[in-house]
Each structure stands twice: as C-alpha cells, then as structure tokens.
C-alpha positions as CSV (number, residue, x, y, z in Angstrom):
1,M,-21.3,54.8,-31.9
2,D,-21.9,52.8,-28.7
3,L,-18.4,51.8,-27.6
4,N,-19.9,49.8,-24.9
5,E,-21.5,47.4,-27.5
6,V,-17.9,47.0,-29.6
7,A,-16.1,46.1,-26.4
8,I,-18.9,43.6,-25.6
9,F,-18.8,42.1,-29.0
10,V,-15.0,42.0,-28.8
11,K,-15.1,40.2,-25.6
12,V,-17.6,37.7,-26.9
13,V,-15.2,36.9,-30.1
14,Q,-12.2,36.5,-27.7
15,V,-13.8,34.1,-25.3
16,G,-16.4,32.2,-27.9
17,S,-19.3,32.0,-25.7
18,F,-22.0,34.9,-24.6
19,H,-22.0,33.0,-21.1
20,Q,-18.2,33.6,-20.6
21,A,-18.2,37.0,-21.9
22,A,-21.1,37.9,-19.5
23,K,-19.1,36.1,-16.6
24,Q,-15.8,38.3,-17.2
25,L,-17.6,41.6,-17.9
26,D,-19.9,40.6,-14.6
27,M,-23.3,41.5,-16.4
28,P,-26.3,39.2,-17.0
29,N,-26.3,37.0,-20.3
30,S,-29.2,39.0,-21.3
31,T,-27.5,42.2,-21.3
32,V,-24.5,40.9,-23.4
33,S,-26.9,39.5,-25.8
34,A,-28.9,42.3,-26.2
35,K,-25.9,44.6,-26.8
36,V,-24.7,42.4,-29.9
37,S,-28.0,42.6,-31.3
38,S,-28.3,46.2,-31.1
39,L,-24.9,46.8,-32.4
40,E,-25.7,44.2,-35.3
41,K,-29.0,46.4,-35.9
42,R,-27.2,49.6,-36.0
43,L,-24.6,48.2,-38.6
44,G,-27.3,46.4,-40.3
45,V,-25.2,43.0,-40.9
46,T,-25.3,39.8,-39.1
47,L,-21.8,39.5,-37.2
48,L,-22.4,36.4,-35.2
49,H,-24.7,33.0,-35.8
50,R,-25.9,31.7,-32.7
51,T,-26.6,28.0,-32.1
52,T,-27.4,26.2,-28.7
53,R,-23.7,24.3,-29.1
54,K,-21.5,26.8,-31.3
55,L,-20.9,30.3,-32.0
56,Q,-19.7,31.6,-35.4
57,V,-18.3,34.6,-36.3
58,T,-19.4,36.0,-39.9
59,E,-17.0,37.3,-42.6
60,A,-18.3,40.6,-42.0
61,G,-18.1,40.1,-38.1
62,Q,-14.7,39.1,-38.2
63,A,-13.6,41.9,-40.3
64,F,-15.3,44.1,-37.8
65,F,-13.5,42.4,-34.6
66,N,-10.1,43.0,-36.4
67,R,-10.7,46.6,-36.9
68,S,-12.4,46.9,-33.1
69,L,-9.9,44.6,-31.3
70,N,-7.1,47.0,-32.6
71,A,-9.2,50.2,-31.8
72,I,-10.0,48.8,-28.0
73,Q,-6.2,47.9,-27.2
74,E,-5.3,51.5,-28.3
75,L,-7.8,52.8,-25.7
76,Q,-7.1,50.6,-23.2
77,G,-3.7,51.2,-23.6
78,A,-4.2,55.1,-23.4
79,E,-6.1,54.6,-20.3
80,E,-3.5,52.7,-19.0
81,E,-0.5,55.0,-19.9
82,V,-2.6,57.7,-18.3
83,T,-3.4,55.9,-15.2
84,S,0.0,54.4,-14.7
85,N,1.4,57.8,-13.1
86,Q,-1.3,58.5,-11.3
87,G,-2.2,57.0,-7.7
88,E,-1.7,53.5,-6.5
89,P,-2.3,50.2,-8.5
90,Q,-5.8,48.7,-8.1
91,G,-8.0,46.2,-9.2
92,L,-8.5,42.6,-9.5
93,L,-5.1,40.5,-10.5
94,R,-6.1,37.1,-11.8
95,I,-2.7,34.9,-11.5
96,T,-2.3,31.3,-12.7
97,A,0.4,28.8,-12.2
98,P,0.8,25.0,-12.2
99,S,0.0,23.7,-8.3
100,A,3.1,23.0,-7.0
101,L,4.8,25.8,-8.8
102,G,2.4,28.3,-7.7
103,S,2.3,27.2,-4.1
104,S,5.7,27.2,-3.5
105,L,6.8,30.1,-5.3
106,L,3.6,32.9,-4.9
107,P,2.5,33.1,-1.6
108,D,5.5,35.0,0.0
109,V,5.6,37.7,-3.1
110,V,1.7,37.5,-2.9
111,A,1.7,38.5,0.6
112,K,4.3,41.3,0.0
113,C,2.0,42.7,-2.9
114,L,-1.0,43.0,-1.0
115,S,1.1,44.5,2.2
116,K,2.3,47.3,-0.2
117,Y,-0.8,47.7,-2.6
118,P,-4.2,47.7,-0.2
119,K,-6.1,48.2,-3.4
120,I,-5.3,45.5,-5.3
121,Q,-7.1,42.2,-4.8
122,V,-5.4,38.7,-6.2
123,E,-6.9,35.7,-7.5
124,L,-4.9,32.5,-7.8
125,I,-5.8,29.8,-10.2
126,F,-3.6,26.9,-9.5
127,A,-4.4,24.3,-12.4
128,D,-1.8,21.9,-13.9
129,R,-3.5,22.6,-17.6
130,I,-2.6,25.5,-19.7
131,V,-4.9,28.4,-18.9
132,D,-6.0,30.1,-21.8
133,L,-5.1,33.8,-20.6
134,I,-7.3,35.8,-22.7
135,S,-10.5,33.5,-22.8
136,E,-10.5,32.7,-19.0
137,G,-9.4,36.5,-18.0
138,V,-6.2,35.8,-16.6
139,D,-3.6,38.5,-16.5
140,L,-0.3,36.8,-15.4
141,A,0.9,33.0,-15.6
142,I,4.5,31.3,-14.4
143,R,5.1,28.5,-16.8
144,A,7.9,26.0,-16.8
145,G,9.6,24.8,-20.2
146,E,9.8,26.2,-23.7
147,L,6.5,28.3,-24.4
148,S,4.6,27.3,-27.5
149,D,2.3,30.5,-27.7
150,S,4.4,33.1,-29.6
151,S,1.8,35.6,-29.1
152,L,2.1,35.9,-25.4
153,V,4.9,38.0,-23.9
154,A,7.5,35.9,-21.6
155,K,9.9,37.4,-19.1
156,K,12.5,34.7,-17.8
157,L,12.8,34.2,-14.1
158,G,15.0,31.5,-14.1
159,V,15.3,27.8,-14.4
160,G,13.8,24.7,-12.5
161,Y,14.6,21.2,-12.5
162,F,14.1,18.0,-10.6
163,A,16.8,16.2,-8.1
164,P,16.4,13.0,-5.8
165,F,15.1,13.8,-2.1
166,A,14.7,11.1,0.5
167,S,13.8,11.8,4.2
168,A,16.7,11.4,6.7
169,S,14.6,8.5,8.5
170,Y,14.6,6.9,4.6
171,L,18.1,6.8,4.8
172,K,18.8,5.5,7.8
173,N,16.9,2.3,7.4
174,H,17.4,1.8,3.8
175,G,21.1,3.3,3.3
176,T,22.1,6.1,0.6
177,P,22.5,5.4,-3.1
178,L,25.8,6.3,-4.6
179,H,25.2,6.2,-7.8
180,P,21.4,6.7,-10.2
181,K,21.9,3.0,-10.6
182,E,21.4,2.0,-7.2
183,L,18.1,3.7,-7.3
184,R,16.8,0.4,-8.8
185,E,17.4,-1.0,-5.2
186,H,15.1,1.5,-3.3
187,S,11.6,2.6,-3.2
188,C,11.1,5.4,-5.9
189,L,7.9,7.3,-5.8
190,Q,7.3,8.3,-9.4
191,F,5.5,11.6,-10.8
192,S,3.5,10.2,-13.8
193,P,4.3,13.1,-15.9
194,L,7.9,12.8,-15.8
195,G,7.5,9.1,-16.9
196,K,6.1,5.9,-15.1
197,E,9.0,3.5,-16.4
198,K,12.0,5.4,-15.9
199,W,14.1,8.4,-14.7
200,E,16.6,10.4,-16.8
201,L,19.4,12.0,-15.0
202,V,22.4,14.1,-16.3
203,N,25.5,15.4,-14.3
204,K,27.5,18.5,-14.7
205,N,29.8,16.8,-17.5
206,K,26.3,16.3,-19.3
207,N,26.8,12.7,-18.7
208,K,23.3,11.2,-19.0
209,V,22.1,7.8,-17.5
210,T,18.5,6.3,-17.6
211,V,17.1,4.6,-14.7
212,S,14.8,1.7,-15.0
213,L,12.3,1.6,-12.2
214,S,9.5,-0.5,-11.0
215,G,8.1,1.8,-7.9
216,R,5.0,0.9,-6.0
217,L,3.5,3.9,-6.3
218,I,2.8,6.5,-9.4
219,A,1.0,9.7,-8.6
220,D,0.4,12.8,-10.7
221,D,0.3,15.3,-7.9
222,L,3.9,16.6,-6.5
223,N,2.8,17.7,-3.3
224,V,1.4,14.1,-2.6
225,I,4.7,12.6,-3.6
226,K,6.6,15.1,-1.3
227,D,4.6,14.2,1.7
228,L,5.1,10.7,0.9
229,V,8.7,11.3,0.9
230,L,8.5,12.9,4.1
231,A,6.9,10.3,5.5
232,G,9.8,8.3,4.6
233,E,8.0,6.2,2.0
234,G,10.7,6.2,-0.5
235,I,13.1,8.2,-3.1
236,A,11.5,10.5,-5.5
237,L,12.4,13.1,-8.2
238,L,11.3,16.7,-6.8
239,P,11.7,20.2,-8.2
240,T,14.2,21.8,-5.9
241,F,12.3,24.9,-5.1
242,I,9.7,22.9,-3.6
243,C,12.0,21.4,-1.0
244,E,13.5,24.5,0.0
245,M,12.2,24.6,3.5
246,E,12.2,21.1,4.2
247,T,16.0,20.8,3.0
248,K,16.8,23.7,5.6
249,K,15.1,22.0,8.5
250,N,16.9,18.9,7.5
251,K,13.2,17.1,6.8
252,L,14.5,16.4,3.6
253,V,17.8,15.3,2.1
254,R,19.0,15.6,-1.9
255,I,21.2,12.6,-2.6
256,L,23.1,12.2,-5.4
257,P,24.0,15.9,-5.7
258,D,25.8,15.5,-8.9
259,W,22.7,14.3,-10.6
260,R,19.5,16.2,-11.7
261,S,16.6,16.4,-14.6
262,D,17.2,18.4,-17.6
263,V,16.7,22.1,-16.9
264,R,13.6,24.0,-18.1
265,P,13.2,27.7,-18.2
266,I,10.4,29.2,-15.4
267,S,8.7,32.4,-17.1
268,F,5.9,35.3,-16.1
269,V,3.8,35.0,-19.1
270,Y,1.2,37.4,-20.0
271,P,-0.9,38.7,-23.1
272,P,0.7,41.3,-25.1
273,Q,-0.3,44.9,-24.2
274,K,1.2,48.4,-25.3
275,F,1.3,49.4,-22.0
276,V,1.4,47.1,-18.9
277,N,-1.6,47.3,-16.7
278,P,-0.5,49.2,-13.5
279,K,-1.6,46.7,-10.9
280,L,0.4,43.8,-13.4
281,K,3.3,46.0,-13.4
282,A,3.5,46.8,-9.8
283,F,3.0,42.8,-9.0
284,M,5.9,41.9,-11.3
285,N,8.3,44.7,-10.2
286,L,7.7,43.2,-7.0
287,A,8.1,39.8,-7.7
288,I,10.8,39.1,-10.3
289,D,13.7,40.0,-8.1
290,D,12.3,37.7,-5.3
291,L,11.5,34.9,-8.0
292,K,14.9,35.1,-9.7
293,E,17.2,34.8,-6.7
294,R,15.0,31.4,-5.9
295,L,15.5,30.2,-9.3
296,K,19.1,30.9,-9.9
297,D,20.7,27.9,-11.7
298,N,23.5,28.1,-8.9
299,E,23.9,24.1,-8.5
300,I,24.9,21.6,-11.3
C-alpha cells in the first residue's frame, strides 16, 4: 500500500480539484494526477470521474474516501500526539479573519507568536467572506456571529458590537446628539452590511430604537468609514475594538454611550482534529487570554 497515494486522493476529494490539491500539497498537477491514477490502477476501480469542468467521486471512490479519511486523521493525530511534546512548534500557520476584525485583533498576538516561536511562519488571510477552512487549507479563523457550520470547532473569545463614534472636530462643528433620534440631523456614514437605510440600537434596559438615515456616503469597508470619521466627515457605527487606540488618543469619541448594536459572539474556529496541531495549539494558548481581555462585554 502506498499511503502517499491515499493521502493525495483524500486531499483531491476534500478540495474538489486536482489543481487546488496540488497547490496545497506543493507538488505539480501532473504528480497529483499520476498518484491518483496509480491508486485506481492498483485498486482496479475508478475513484474519480474527471471532466474539464467538474470532478465527480464515484460510489466506490466515496466509500474508499470515507474509510481513508478516518485512517489519515488517525495517523495525523498519532503524529501530532507524539510531536506535541517534543521540541518547539514549527511550520506554516494559516489564519483568516474579516478585514477589520483581523487588522485590529491579530497584529499584536501574531508578533508575540513569531517572537516566542521562531520556527513558526504565519500567513494572514483577511477576507470579508466565509473561507472554507478545509478546502483552502486554513488552520484557524476568527469569526463574528453565530456559527452555521456545526462540523467546525469553536472557542468563544468574547463579544463584539457596533457603537456610534465621531471625531472631536465634527462634534465641535455640529454638536453632540443626546438621543439616537437626533442622529437624523447629522451626517451619518453607513456600513452597508448593517443596512443602508437605518440603524437599530439597543440600550442596557433592552429598549430598542430604529433610526432612519439618509446619509451621503455608504461603503462596505469599515476601515474606509473609520478614516472618514477621523477626517471629521460624520458619525458612524463602528466596532468598539477597532477604535481603541483612537479613543485613547481622543481622536475618536464614542457618543450616545448608553446605546449600541446587538452583541455578537467572536470565536476562534478550526477544523475538528483528535489532537490539535502543536503550532495551532501554541498560537491559541498565546492569543486567547489577550483577545478575551479585549473582547470583554464590560460596557452596556
């Protein structure tokens, strides 16, 4: 039995593509194709139907994949169990997060990880889409909101929410609203995923208010909106964790402090594994306490 052939076949099925499998395994497409063909020849069955547009797993291929996947995971778990207590963590760690979330929360903890573990390399993938961790070969994600994929492992870090922020210069020139309904009289910069026509805010007594907006600017990038708020162009709902530094330096002011958006959980998410990979375990152990402190629900 050639376990390398089996492992390559499992990867091809997982990612649904010879090209993507070759990319993740860092080998030529021709090698991946040849290994799968060799496996089919040895088994005497067709495992995959190949066309220019689609890869289809045969019934025999699905059965072989199911059993092989379990075997590969057991072997990986055995290796990780043995190596987790030997030497220092090493290898490439691929982490993904939404752009604003990742750029705010990850730089400090990644720097600490690189300093403490010189044999670990980190690749950060900031993407405002749901990255398929398995098919794209990603070790860890930071995600906000309730998780829809129950097959993944989640470790809650804390919570995040949006609150209204403005620059001191804007408030000096236009005044400070004292109730959410007064926002209608101001220039509100809207983050389109939150809604283009209204903001929904809640206070500590669970009272809710809906504010209709007719802002002059709508964008789908939180960092752009934040820059415009800093430039004095208006008021925006922003995640509190991306405004920490500017708030401390009085560049941004949180207004209407009794009001905010609904709270959403923020979690580490990673594919299930019997024994957590040493590099992943090392990073999470290093990062969890720091991120939990930053994501505490210590305001209303």
